[in-house]
C-alpha positions as CSV (number, residue, x, y, z in Angstrom):
1,X,90.3,119.8,101.1
2,X,86.7,121.1,100.7
3,X,84.6,120.4,97.7
4,X,83.6,123.0,95.3
5,X,80.7,125.3,96.9
6,X,78.1,127.9,95.2
7,X,79.9,131.1,94.8
8,X,77.0,132.8,96.6
9,X,78.5,131.2,99.8
10,X,82.0,132.7,99.4
11,X,83.3,135.1,101.8
12,X,83.3,138.4,100.7
13,X,85.7,140.1,103.2
14,X,88.7,139.8,101.0
15,X,90.0,136.6,102.0
16,X,91.9,134.9,99.0
17,X,90.0,131.6,97.8
18,X,90.2,129.4,94.6
19,X,87.1,130.0,92.3
20,X,86.1,128.4,89.1
21,X,85.1,130.5,86.2
22,X,83.3,128.8,83.2
23,X,85.4,130.2,80.3
24,X,84.0,129.5,76.7
25,X,87.5,130.1,75.2
26,X,89.1,126.6,75.4
27,X,92.6,128.4,75.1
28,X,92.7,129.7,78.6
29,X,95.3,127.7,80.6
30,X,92.8,127.1,83.8
31,X,89.6,127.9,84.9
32,X,90.7,127.8,88.5
33,X,91.8,131.0,89.9
34,X,93.0,132.5,93.3
35,X,90.7,135.4,93.6
36,X,89.2,137.9,96.2
37,X,85.9,139.7,96.4
38,X,86.3,143.3,95.8
39,X,83.9,146.3,97.1
40,X,84.2,149.7,95.7
41,X,81.1,151.4,97.3
42,X,77.6,149.9,97.3
43,X,77.2,149.4,93.5
44,X,80.9,148.3,92.5
45,X,81.7,144.9,93.8
46,X,83.1,142.2,91.7
47,X,85.6,139.1,91.9
48,X,89.2,139.8,91.0
49,X,92.3,137.5,90.2
50,X,95.1,137.8,92.0
51,X,98.9,137.2,91.0
52,X,99.5,135.6,94.1
53,X,97.8,135.0,97.5
54,X,99.3,138.2,99.1
55,X,99.0,140.5,96.2
56,X,96.3,143.0,95.4
57,X,93.6,142.3,92.6
58,X,95.0,142.2,89.3
59,X,91.9,142.4,87.3
60,X,88.3,141.3,87.1
61,X,87.2,137.6,86.3
62,X,85.0,137.6,83.5
63,X,82.7,135.5,83.3
64,X,81.7,135.8,87.0
65,X,83.0,132.5,89.1
66,X,80.1,129.6,89.9
67,X,82.0,128.0,92.3
68,X,84.8,128.4,95.1
69,X,86.6,126.6,97.8
70,X,89.0,127.6,100.5
71,X,92.6,127.5,99.5
72,X,94.6,124.5,100.7
73,X,97.1,124.9,103.4
74,X,100.7,125.3,102.3
75,X,103.1,122.6,102.5
76,X,105.6,122.6,105.3
77,X,109.1,123.6,104.7
78,X,111.9,121.6,106.3
79,X,115.2,123.4,106.6
């Protein structure tokens, strides 16, 4: 798996990736989130979290993520 990279280098084409968001609230279950970059016009773009890799964005990530990495390859399933 790749190392964490600055969020500025993340794909902005709707590809799902893992992102890190520096939550201040320690009650959050995780700071690592499956997310996509979403654009609605030229002035409305943001990172949104996904319920699954194939799902649409469920909500905006706040605070903005600072790092990202590609999703790992899924495991091989044997019948």
